[in-house]
Backbone as ProteinMPNN parsed JSONL, in Angstrom:
{"seq_chain_A": "XXXXXXXXXXXXXXXXXXXXXXXXXXXXXXXXXXXXXXXXXXXXXXXXXXXXXXXXXXXXXXXXXXXXXXXXXXXXXXXXXXXXXXXXXXXXXXXXX", "coords_chain_A": {"N_chain_A": [[-39.004, -28.101, -4.102], [-39.205, -25.794, -1.366], [-36.357, -23.367, 0.352], [-36.983, -23.176, 2.924], [-38.187, -25.546, 3.24], [-36.789, -27.839, 2.545], [-34.644, -26.566, 4.831], [-36.145, -27.036, 7.02], [-36.443, -30.22, 6.341], [-34.145, -31.053, 6.88], [-32.995, -30.182, 9.928], [-34.917, -32.358, 11.004], [-34.018, -34.382, 10.048], [-31.404, -34.53, 11.452], [-32.367, -33.966, 14.355], [-33.414, -36.751, 14.394], [-31.28, -38.432, 13.474], [-30.052, -38.134, 16.134], [-31.593, -39.465, 17.901], [-32.498, -41.268, 17.667], [-29.058, -42.409, 17.952], [-29.425, -42.245, 20.967], [-31.65, -43.027, 21.853], [-31.629, -45.85, 21.244], [-30.152, -47.097, 21.619], [-26.56, -46.821, 19.932], [-23.752, -47.52, 20.605], [-21.468, -46.69, 19.077], [-21.945, -45.097, 17.608], [-21.74, -41.955, 15.88], [-23.925, -39.367, 15.4], [-23.809, -37.87, 12.9], [-22.615, -39.314, 11.459], [-24.409, -41.097, 10.433], [-25.429, -42.246, 7.679], [-27.707, -39.79, 5.361], [-29.173, -41.437, 3.26], [-28.376, -44.367, 3.55], [-29.761, -47.052, 4.413], [-31.47, -47.916, 7.228], [-32.025, -50.813, 8.524], [-30.248, -53.653, 8.344], [-28.062, -54.44, 6.565], [-27.085, -51.61, 5.97], [-27.437, -49.573, 8.622], [-27.708, -51.204, 10.764], [-29.795, -52.448, 12.569], [-32.627, -53.868, 13.907], [-35.516, -55.393, 14.322], [-36.741, -55.138, 16.89], [-35.539, -52.555, 17.849], [-37.124, -51.717, 15.754], [-40.143, -51.561, 16.85], [-39.177, -50.074, 19.1], [-38.103, -47.335, 17.569], [-40.989, -47.261, 16.4], [-42.051, -46.43, 19.12], [-40.577, -43.561, 19.477], [-41.358, -41.948, 17.881], [-44.057, -42.318, 18.25], [-43.645, -40.562, 21.041], [-42.168, -38.041, 20.962], [-43.234, -36.785, 18.322], [-45.744, -37.249, 18.577], [-47.033, -38.644, 16.374], [-48.22, -42.408, 14.901], [-47.624, -45.524, 13.327], [-49.173, -47.848, 12.55], [-49.609, -49.682, 10.102], [-46.874, -52.527, 9.562], [-45.71, -52.446, 6.994], [-46.099, -50.291, 5.149], [-44.433, -49.048, 7.741], [-41.667, -50.867, 6.738], [-41.508, -49.438, 4.672], [-40.854, -46.578, 5.192], [-39.451, -46.843, 7.54], [-37.055, -46.542, 6.012], [-34.607, -45.081, 5.333], [-32.747, -42.607, 6.794], [-33.503, -40.566, 5.451], [-36.559, -40.936, 4.37], [-37.422, -42.018, 6.627], [-37.435, -38.714, 8.118], [-39.053, -37.117, 5.789], [-41.649, -38.302, 5.942], [-42.339, -38.256, 8.695], [-42.402, -34.621, 8.505], [-44.039, -34.564, 6.25], [-46.298, -36.131, 8.363], [-46.502, -33.818, 9.9], [-46.674, -31.494, 9.303], [-49.491, -28.79, 9.441], [-52.417, -29.308, 7.588], [-53.463, -28.153, 4.143], [-56.285, -27.382, 4.246], [-57.436, -26.867, 6.722]], "CA_chain_A": [[-38.762, -27.559, -2.749], [-38.435, -24.204, -0.734], [-35.857, -23.35, 1.116], [-37.748, -23.455, 4.148], [-38.744, -26.898, 3.156], [-35.4, -28.354, 2.973], [-34.119, -26.473, 5.962], [-37.048, -27.842, 8.007], [-36.153, -31.495, 6.95], [-32.23, -31.365, 7.266], [-33.318, -29.866, 10.915], [-35.731, -33.317, 10.579], [-32.766, -35.599, 9.958], [-30.812, -34.031, 12.436], [-32.74, -35.08, 15.336], [-33.599, -38.197, 14.277], [-30.487, -39.026, 13.845], [-30.047, -37.868, 17.735], [-32.802, -39.079, 19.128], [-31.508, -43.133, 17.629], [-28.112, -42.568, 18.697], [-29.747, -42.132, 22.402], [-33.086, -44.45, 22.238], [-31.099, -47.04, 21.06], [-28.125, -47.789, 22.179], [-25.702, -47.16, 19.588], [-23.078, -46.471, 21.143], [-20.205, -46.695, 18.554], [-22.157, -44.485, 16.165], [-21.947, -40.915, 16.147], [-25.598, -38.977, 14.19], [-23.086, -37.517, 12.281], [-22.561, -40.194, 11.176], [-25.047, -41.333, 9.448], [-26.448, -41.15, 5.821], [-29.489, -40.139, 5.654], [-29.721, -42.386, 2.335], [-28.306, -45.802, 4.364], [-30.539, -48.503, 5.294], [-31.907, -48.79, 9.037], [-31.884, -52.159, 8.847], [-29.853, -54.859, 7.81], [-26.703, -53.761, 5.893], [-26.928, -50.323, 6.514], [-27.371, -49.492, 9.666], [-27.52, -53.003, 11.772], [-31.055, -52.458, 13.84], [-33.398, -54.904, 14.295], [-36.582, -55.672, 14.661], [-37.26, -54.48, 17.829], [-35.568, -51.061, 17.105], [-38.246, -51.116, 15.324], [-40.751, -51.014, 17.404], [-38.316, -48.73, 19.557], [-38.68, -46.184, 16.584], [-42.706, -46.683, 16.162], [-42.709, -45.677, 20.226], [-40.162, -42.646, 19.383], [-42.434, -41.433, 16.85], [-45.449, -41.342, 19.055], [-43.215, -39.376, 21.688], [-41.784, -37.136, 20.283], [-43.808, -36.108, 16.738], [-47.243, -37.752, 17.865], [-47.571, -40.14, 15.018], [-48.332, -43.549, 14.935], [-47.273, -46.061, 12.871], [-49.712, -49.002, 12.598], [-49.317, -50.849, 9.274], [-45.884, -52.456, 9.313], [-46.115, -52.587, 5.558], [-45.794, -48.761, 4.852], [-43.574, -48.897, 8.011], [-40.974, -50.587, 6.082], [-41.116, -47.933, 3.724], [-41.024, -45.22, 6.388], [-38.329, -46.964, 8.512], [-36.389, -47.563, 4.916], [-33.649, -44.515, 5.894], [-32.97, -41.65, 7.816], [-34.461, -39.614, 4.246], [-37.559, -41.9, 4.36], [-38.494, -41.714, 8.107], [-37.748, -37.169, 7.88], [-39.828, -36.919, 5.144], [-42.843, -38.831, 6.63], [-42.411, -36.507, 9.668], [-42.12, -33.48, 7.741], [-45.833, -34.92, 5.468], [-47.373, -35.881, 8.863], [-46.521, -33.221, 11.695], [-47.659, -30.529, 9.036], [-51.222, -29.454, 9.137], [-52.806, -29.423, 6.286], [-53.709, -26.516, 4.02], [-57.954, -26.591, 4.207], [-57.65, -26.806, 8.089]], "C_chain_A": [[-38.567, -26.422, -2.514], [-37.299, -24.383, 0.106], [-35.911, -24.075, 2.617], [-38.409, -25.141, 4.351], [-37.562, -28.132, 3.696], [-34.744, -28.149, 4.36], [-34.516, -27.42, 7.111], [-36.664, -29.737, 7.746], [-34.645, -32.006, 7.291], [-32.134, -31.456, 9.072], [-33.89, -31.291, 11.525], [-34.763, -34.566, 11.372], [-32.359, -35.435, 11.187], [-31.164, -34.62, 14.222], [-33.575, -36.127, 15.058], [-32.772, -39.178, 14.334], [-29.537, -39.664, 15.159], [-30.339, -38.885, 18.272], [-31.958, -41.081, 18.947], [-30.973, -43.685, 17.766], [-28.293, -43.495, 20.368], [-30.753, -43.076, 22.607], [-32.452, -45.773, 22.029], [-29.947, -48.121, 21.012], [-27.002, -47.406, 21.658], [-24.454, -46.604, 19.503], [-21.507, -46.017, 20.039], [-20.06, -45.283, 17.152], [-22.221, -43.03, 16.315], [-22.617, -40.055, 15.044], [-24.589, -39.147, 13.34], [-22.997, -38.613, 11.18], [-22.523, -41.675, 10.001], [-25.451, -40.729, 8.499], [-27.266, -41.091, 5.961], [-30.264, -40.905, 4.094], [-29.281, -43.18, 2.662], [-29.39, -46.119, 4.918], [-30.302, -48.759, 6.114], [-31.423, -49.753, 9.277], [-31.108, -52.775, 8.34], [-28.261, -54.002, 7.56], [-26.471, -52.921, 5.673], [-26.372, -50.201, 7.652], [-27.22, -50.656, 10.558], [-28.617, -53.452, 12.077], [-31.953, -53.747, 13.675], [-34.875, -54.878, 14.406], [-37.086, -55.183, 15.658], [-37.107, -52.89, 17.943], [-36.685, -50.961, 16.282], [-38.889, -50.515, 15.272], [-40.1, -49.904, 18.392], [-38.757, -47.056, 17.824], [-40.15, -46.019, 16.671], [-42.652, -45.378, 17.772], [-41.988, -44.012, 20.215], [-41.011, -41.846, 18.508], [-43.676, -40.945, 17.854], [-44.758, -40.168, 20.284], [-42.849, -38.622, 21.778], [-42.188, -36.435, 18.747], [-45.461, -36.515, 17.155], [-47.234, -38.839, 16.819], [-46.948, -41.526, 15.664], [-48.708, -44.377, 13.469], [-48.283, -47.19, 12.533], [-49.499, -49.948, 11.552], [-47.909, -51.095, 9.266], [-45.024, -52.405, 7.632], [-45.718, -51.084, 5.121], [-44.881, -48.402, 6.151], [-42.605, -49.062, 7.42], [-40.294, -49.915, 5.207], [-40.998, -46.49, 4.765], [-39.484, -45.028, 6.879], [-37.436, -47.56, 7.107], [-35.082, -46.743, 5.302], [-34.097, -43.121, 6.685], [-33.811, -40.203, 6.823], [-35.462, -39.781, 4.055], [-38.489, -41.386, 5.351], [-38.767, -39.71, 8.443], [-39.295, -36.446, 6.544], [-41.033, -37.515, 5.215], [-43.146, -38.288, 8.113], [-42.729, -35.566, 9.131], [-43.634, -33.64, 7.411], [-46.349, -34.992, 6.751], [-47.598, -34.637, 10.212], [-46.674, -31.628, 11.214], [-48.97, -30.122, 8.877], [-50.909, -28.734, 8.111], [-53.224, -27.898, 6.3], [-55.441, -26.339, 4.384], [-57.652, -26.669, 5.534], [-57.164, -25.499, 8.936]], "O_chain_A": [[-37.819, -25.785, -3.256], [-37.157, -25.488, 0.629], [-35.296, -24.977, 3.186], [-38.922, -25.678, 5.332], [-37.478, -28.896, 4.658], [-34.339, -29.096, 5.034], [-33.857, -28.176, 7.825], [-36.611, -30.492, 8.718], [-34.217, -33.041, 7.803], [-31.506, -32.352, 9.635], [-33.39, -31.546, 12.621], [-34.726, -35.216, 12.416], [-32.864, -36.119, 12.078], [-30.516, -35.342, 14.979], [-34.593, -36.222, 15.744], [-32.935, -40.295, 14.826], [-28.847, -40.665, 15.346], [-29.585, -39.394, 19.102], [-31.269, -41.77, 19.699], [-31.131, -44.903, 17.855], [-27.814, -44.533, 20.824], [-30.681, -43.893, 23.525], [-32.819, -46.742, 22.694], [-29.355, -49.139, 20.654], [-26.072, -47.441, 22.464], [-24.031, -45.69, 18.796], [-20.693, -45.143, 20.339], [-19.213, -44.798, 16.402], [-23.057, -42.809, 17.19], [-22.093, -39.95, 13.935], [-24.303, -40.273, 12.934], [-23.44, -38.455, 10.043], [-21.806, -42.464, 9.385], [-25.743, -39.56, 8.245], [-27.958, -41.923, 6.548], [-31.469, -40.938, 3.847], [-29.689, -43.817, 1.691], [-29.926, -45.506, 5.841], [-29.379, -49.52, 6.406], [-30.499, -49.874, 10.08], [-31.157, -52.326, 7.195], [-27.641, -53.21, 8.27], [-25.444, -52.884, 4.996], [-25.214, -50.522, 7.919], [-26.091, -50.734, 11.044], [-28.801, -54.667, 12.003], [-31.402, -54.662, 13.063], [-35.225, -53.739, 14.715], [-38.15, -54.621, 15.396], [-38.035, -52.092, 18.077], [-37.177, -49.835, 16.2], [-39.032, -49.498, 14.592], [-40.638, -48.797, 18.381], [-39.606, -46.211, 17.537], [-40.643, -44.926, 16.949], [-42.957, -44.186, 17.786], [-42.629, -43.154, 20.822], [-41.161, -40.718, 18.979], [-44.106, -39.83, 18.148], [-45.279, -39.061, 20.423], [-43.042, -38.074, 22.863], [-41.437, -35.647, 18.172], [-46.37, -36.241, 16.371], [-47.637, -39.988, 17.002], [-45.985, -41.795, 16.382], [-49.636, -44.113, 12.704], [-47.602, -47.652, 11.617], [-49.197, -51.084, 11.918], [-47.288, -50.069, 8.988], [-43.811, -52.334, 7.439], [-44.591, -51.073, 4.625], [-44.332, -47.323, 5.93], [-42.025, -48.012, 7.145], [-39.096, -49.77, 4.963], [-41.281, -45.366, 4.35], [-38.683, -44.095, 6.836], [-37.141, -48.753, 7.028], [-34.196, -47.515, 5.67], [-35.196, -42.697, 7.042], [-34.437, -39.239, 7.265], [-35.922, -38.835, 3.416], [-39.556, -40.774, 5.306], [-39.844, -39.28, 8.857], [-40.142, -35.56, 6.659], [-41.705, -37.146, 4.252], [-44.274, -37.949, 8.469], [-43.95, -35.54, 9.28], [-44.468, -33.028, 8.08], [-47.075, -34.011, 6.913], [-48.451, -34.568, 11.097], [-46.771, -30.686, 12.0], [-49.726, -30.87, 8.258], [-49.988, -28.011, 7.73], [-53.349, -27.007, 7.14], [-55.849, -25.242, 4.765], [-57.224, -25.538, 5.301], [-57.354, -25.445, 10.151]]}, "name": "protein", "num_of_chains": 1, "seq": "XXXXXXXXXXXXXXXXXXXXXXXXXXXXXXXXXXXXXXXXXXXXXXXXXXXXXXXXXXXXXXXXXXXXXXXXXXXXXXXXXXXXXXXXXXXXXXXXX"}
């Protein structure tokens, strides 16, 4: 991974953390306190299925991305790292285009 790619992922992670706190009304959570590899659901950040729906809407609104397969969504929504990687991979123009 190049330095540029790494920097873009850092920026995406930062943006996602802020969006999660703002869009999911996580009042007692500071975006900087969310660990990139911490699970977002269950014992990690403690999000639930309604939050997953909000994340889908957030991805559509902010990045133009759709997650239709919720089985795939479980992998994508596992952590900030997996979410950022998905956003990074799917908002880049493919080399063929």
